[in-house]
C-alpha positions, 0 to 999 in steps of 0.5 A: 501544482507547487511552484517547480521553479527550485525543484531539485527532485526528492531522496530516494525512499529507504526503509522505515518504521512508522508507528500508528495508532493500529500498526505497526510500519517495519522495515522488512528483516528476514530472521524477523519477518519471513516466517511471520509473514509466510506462516502468520499473516497469509497461512503457508500455501494459502499465500497464492490464492491471496496473490492471484493477480502477483506477476510471478508463479505460484510458491511451492514453499517459504523458499520461494517466497524468500527468493522472491523478497530478495529478488524484489530488493536486491534487483528491482530495488523495491522497499518491503514494510512489514504491517504489526498488528499493535494489538496483538504484535503478529505481522499481519501483512505487507506493502512495498515502496517501488519504481520510485523516480526521485528526479521527479518526485513519483514513486508507487506502492506496490506488492501489496499483500493483506493477511486476513487478519487486515480484513475488516478492521483499521489496520489496512487503512492506516498502513496506507494512510502512514505509507503515503503520508510518508511520502509527502511529508516527510519525502516531499513526493508529488505523485503517489502510484498505485497499479494493479491487474486490470480483472482485480476488482478488490484492489482497484476498490481499494484504491478509489476507497482510498482516495486513489484517482482512476486515470486509465487502462494500459492496454497490454502493458506487461505479460504476467503468468504466460498471459497478458495483462492490461493494467488499471493506472490510479494516483493521488497527487500533493495537492490533493494530500491535505484533503486525503489525509484530512479523511483518512484521520477523521475515519481512523479516529476512535470516535468513529468506531462502536463498540465492537469496531464497526466504522460508524462513517465510510471513508469515501463519504468523510472524504466527499463532505470534506471536498463539498466544503472546499 
């Protein structure tokens, strides 16, 4: 744990452009991204099954999606980052920095939506690596959170695969779609980041993929190996 004797807090997250090997993170721009997200990334009305565990009601069309994005940014203060596949130039998903607490160095990644094009590729892994790296290295945060509906098994598995630690279930945490939601909490902290970062970078290396683009070693395997050497 870092020495906090002279702690002065962190800057609040702001929209940021980050370029990786496989994906580019772009600050959400309505004119540039709204239709690309709705049509290209999420397949129009196919977005509703994809966002089953989001708290808002199903979208009736792009207008609802537009209104939701505006509300989470303007009213809730979320910073929406859009994921673009570098190889083909298409928008493929999004995530948000949310519930920032700069005074204590805590921020959450949430509202995560991966379109089908992100599946079985390095895109989602690199996108979350870039978001975490920005939080810890550029902004200097101490704690990075991931929360999801306790029944959302894909999200829970993704969090643990990426290196977040499961911290427990907050029972009756909120009401979502007129029903109870228990929330699973995960985090990674600054003292863990060097090892998590090293594992990300080894996994993302071109040497870790075969000619068909399939991983040779799992991210969890690499991280466990590095941890065993410490």
